[in-house]
C-alpha positions in Angstrom: 103.5 115.5 114.8 104.6 111.9 114.8 102.1 110.8 117.4 100.8 107.6 115.9 101.9 104.4 117.6 102.9 106.1 120.9 101.5 105.3 124.4 97.9 106.4 125.1 96.7 107.6 128.5 94.2 105.6 130.5 93.3 108.6 132.5 90.2 109.3 130.3 86.5 109.3 130.9 84.3 109.2 127.8 81.0 110.8 128.6 80.0 111.4 125.0 76.4 110.5 124.4 75.5 111.1 128.0 74.7 114.8 127.5 71.9 116.6 125.7 71.9 119.4 123.2 73.8 122.6 123.3 73.6 125.0 126.3 74.3 128.7 126.1 77.8 129.5 127.1 80.6 132.1 126.7 83.2 132.1 124.0 86.1 131.5 126.4 88.1 130.0 123.5 91.6 128.6 123.7 91.5 127.2 127.2 90.5 128.3 130.6 89.4 127.0 133.9 86.3 127.0 136.1 86.3 127.6 139.8 84.5 125.2 142.1 81.0 126.1 142.9 79.8 126.8 139.3 80.6 130.5 139.5 81.2 130.5 135.7 84.0 133.0 136.2 86.8 131.4 134.2 89.5 133.5 135.8 92.2 133.0 138.4 95.1 134.6 139.9 98.6 133.3 140.8 101.6 134.7 142.4 104.9 136.2 141.6 108.3 136.3 143.1 108.1 139.9 144.3 106.8 141.3 147.5 103.4 142.7 146.4 101.5 139.5 145.7 103.4 136.4 146.9 101.8 133.2 145.6 103.1 129.7 144.9 103.6 130.2 141.2 106.5 127.9 140.4 107.5 124.5 141.9 111.1 125.4 142.5 110.1 128.6 144.2 107.9 126.6 146.5 110.5 124.1 147.3 113.6 126.3 147.9 112.4 129.8 148.6 109.4 129.4 150.9 108.3 127.4 153.9 105.4 125.9 152.0 105.6 122.2 151.6 105.0 121.3 148.0 103.9 117.8 148.9 101.3 119.2 151.2 100.0 121.4 148.3 99.9 118.4 146.1 97.6 116.7 148.6 95.5 119.7 149.7 95.0 121.7 146.5 91.7 121.6 144.6 89.5 124.2 146.2 86.5 122.1 147.4 88.4 118.9 147.8 87.0 117.5 144.6 83.6 116.8 146.1 81.2 115.5 143.5 78.1 117.4 142.6 74.8 115.7 142.0 74.7 113.9 138.7 78.4 113.8 138.2 80.0 110.7 136.9 81.7 108.8 139.7 84.3 106.8 137.8 86.8 105.3 140.1 90.5 106.4 140.0 92.2 104.7 137.1 88.9 103.4 135.7 87.9 104.5 132.2 84.6 104.4 130.3 86.1 105.0 126.8 83.8 103.6 124.2 85.2 105.2 121.1 88.5 104.6 119.4 88.3 107.0 116.5 91.5 108.8 115.4 90.8 112.0 117.3 90.2 110.0 120.5 93.5 108.2 120.0 95.2 111.6 119.3 94.0 113.3 122.5 94.8 110.2 124.6 98.3 110.2 123.1 98.8 113.9 123.8 97.6 113.5 127.3 100.1 110.6 127.8 102.9 112.8 126.5 102.0 115.5 129.0 102.1 112.8 131.7 105.5 111.7 130.7 107.0 115.3 130.6 105.5 116.5 133.8 106.3 113.3 135.6 109.9 113.8 134.7 109.9 117.4 135.8 108.3 116.5 139.2 110.6 113.5 139.6 113.6 115.8 139.1 112.4 117.7 142.2 111.8 114.5 144.2 108.1 114.6 143.8 105.4 112.5 142.2 103.2 113.9 139.5 99.4 113.2 140.1 98.1 113.3 136.5 94.7 114.8 135.7 91.8 112.9 134.2 90.5 114.0 130.8 86.8 114.0 130.3 85.4 113.7 126.7 81.9 115.0 126.4 79.5 116.1 123.7 77.2 119.1 124.0 77.2 119.6 127.7 78.8 118.2 130.9 78.5 118.5 134.6 81.8 118.9 136.6 82.7 119.7 140.2 82.8 123.3 139.0 79.2 123.3 137.7 77.4 122.8 134.4 79.1 123.6 131.2 78.5 123.4 127.5 80.7 122.9 124.4 80.2 126.6 123.6 82.5 127.4 126.5 85.4 125.6 125.0 87.8 123.2 126.7 88.3 123.9 130.4 90.0 122.6 133.6 88.2 122.2 136.9 90.4 122.4 140.0 87.6 121.0 142.1 87.9 117.5 140.6 91.3 117.9 138.9 89.9 117.0 135.5 90.1 118.7 132.1 87.0 118.7 129.9 86.8 118.8 126.1 84.2 118.4 123.4 86.3 117.2 120.5 84.1 119.2 118.1 86.0 122.2 119.4 88.9 121.2 117.1 86.7 121.6 114.0 85.7 125.1 115.2 89.3 125.9 116.0 90.2 125.1 112.4 87.2 126.4 110.4 86.2 129.4 112.5 89.5 130.5 114.0 91.9 129.5 111.3 94.1 127.4 113.6 94.7 124.1 112.0 97.2 121.3 112.6 97.8 118.6 115.1 100.3 120.6 117.2 97.8 123.4 117.4 95.3 120.9 118.8 97.9 119.6 121.2 98.7 123.1 122.4 95.1 123.5 123.5 95.2 120.3 125.6 98.7 121.2 127.0 97.3 124.6 128.0 94.6 122.9 130.1 97.2 120.6 131.7 99.1 123.8 132.5 96.2 124.8 134.6 96.5 121.5 136.4 100.1 122.2 137.2 99.0 125.6 138.6 96.4 123.8 140.7 99.1 121.4 142.1 101.5 124.2 143.0 98.9 126.4 144.6 98.1 129.1 142.1 94.5 128.3 141.5 93.5 127.5 145.1 94.9 130.8 146.3 92.9 132.7 143.8 89.7 130.8 144.7 90.3 131.9 148.3 91.2 135.6 147.5 89.1 136.5 144.5 86.2 137.4 146.7 88.0 140.7 147.4 88.8 141.4 143.8 86.8 143.7 141.5 86.1 142.5 138.0 88.9 144.5 136.4 91.4 143.3 138.9 90.3 139.7 138.5 90.5 140.0 134.7 94.0 141.4 134.9 95.3 138.6 137.2 93.4 136.1 135.0 95.5 137.2 132.1 98.7 136.5 134.0 97.5 133.0 135.0 96.4 132.1 131.5 99.7 133.3 130.1 101.5 131.1 132.6 99.5 128.1 131.4 100.5 129.0 127.9 104.1 129.1 129.0 103.7 125.7 130.8 102.3 124.4 127.5 105.4 125.7 125.8 107.6 123.8 128.3 105.8 120.6 127.3 106.4 121.4 123.7 110.1 121.9 124.5 110.5 118.4 125.7 108.3 117.0 123.1 110.6 118.4 120.5 113.6 116.8 122.2 111.8 113.4 121.7 111.9 114.0 117.9 108.1 113.9 117.7 107.7 117.4 116.2 107.9 118.0 112.5 108.6 121.1 110.4 105.9 123.6 110.8 104.5 122.3 114.1 105.8 125.2 116.2 104.2 127.6 113.7 100.9 125.8 114.1 100.9 126.3 117.8 102.0 130.0 117.6 99.2 130.6 115.1 96.7 129.0 117.4 97.8 131.2 120.3 97.5 134.3 118.1 94.1 133.3 116.8 92.5 132.9 120.2 94.0 136.0 121.8 91.4 138.2 123.4 92.0 141.1 121.1 91.6 139.0 118.0 88.5 137.3 119.2 86.8 140.5 120.3 87.7 142.2 117.0 86.2 139.3 115.0 83.1 139.1 117.2 82.2 142.8 117.8 84.5 144.8 115.6 86.4 146.5 118.5 88.4 145.5 121.5 87.9 146.3 125.2 91.3 145.7 126.9 90.0 145.9 130.5 87.8 142.9 129.7 90.6 140.7 128.5 91.1 137.6 130.7 93.3 135.3 128.5 95.8 137.7 127.0 96.4 139.3 123.6 97.4 137.4 120.6 101.0 138.7 120.9 101.1 137.9 124.6 99.9 134.3 124.2 102.3 133.5 121.4 105.2 135.2 123.3 104.7 133.2 126.5 104.2 129.9 124.7 107.4 130.5 122.8 109.2 131.5 126.0 108.4 128.1 127.6 109.1 126.3 124.4 112.6 127.9 124.0 113.7 127.5 127.6 112.0 124.4 129.0 112.4 125.9 132.4 109.7 126.7 135.0 111.6 129.8 136.0 110.9 131.3 132.6 107.2 131.2 133.3 107.0 133.9 135.9 104.1 136.0 134.5 103.5 137.7 137.8 106.5 140.0 138.0 106.7 143.1 135.9 105.1 143.7 132.5 103.7 140.9 130.4 
């Protein structure tokens, strides 16, 4: 990627050095989100366009095909309203506490800025304003509106405070342990978490938080897969417009597709335990993750990211 010299986002909180040592956590690799209240269940559900489970899954669907006011969702979404939990950093909107300017910090700030530009353009085309998320950099462990988390859980998005969290050491593990190297592979992980932010804004995550209480584990896992695949597709949409800017280089798409395949549930389970348990999948198989990222990348259209209708 030709990312150097481009705008860097100011929507960053650097909490590195504020945490302690590691804290036991799940593998959850390749992106996910935590629900407010610290449940630790990194699953969600969204909605399709058919009549069985009708949810606000795509912005255009909300605007033109339902009576839901997208702007009201932009204001009201977030589960618990973003209430801070004890011990959470209370950085004011727009304020940053960035203390490090190493190359990786510059990279993730640049990628976040690129997602801001793309999604701002998409929202503006629909007459809306895009409220960008804040990215929290942490080391070891962190407290969010969704509870306590460790680096072992991997990057995640918290709808309760509309922030995405990442320990940058994850990228070393992504390369060395999972065989997914390259700057566009790293960008894909961040864009996936931003994809969850988009789902939060359009109502997918809040609806699951309200309805998951009536779901069994298998049902929640199955719907979680569809939500995660939509976040992959949204990441692909970002990649589509990033390519149009001339930022991508030869081999970048292959890096992202390889990353999606390496962190598929089947591949991770096979590496960890030697066998797979499909009913426990909550992110999608390697093939599914790569397919949906590529679908968004090829089309650049929200309509192509309906993971809630039919087979996936």
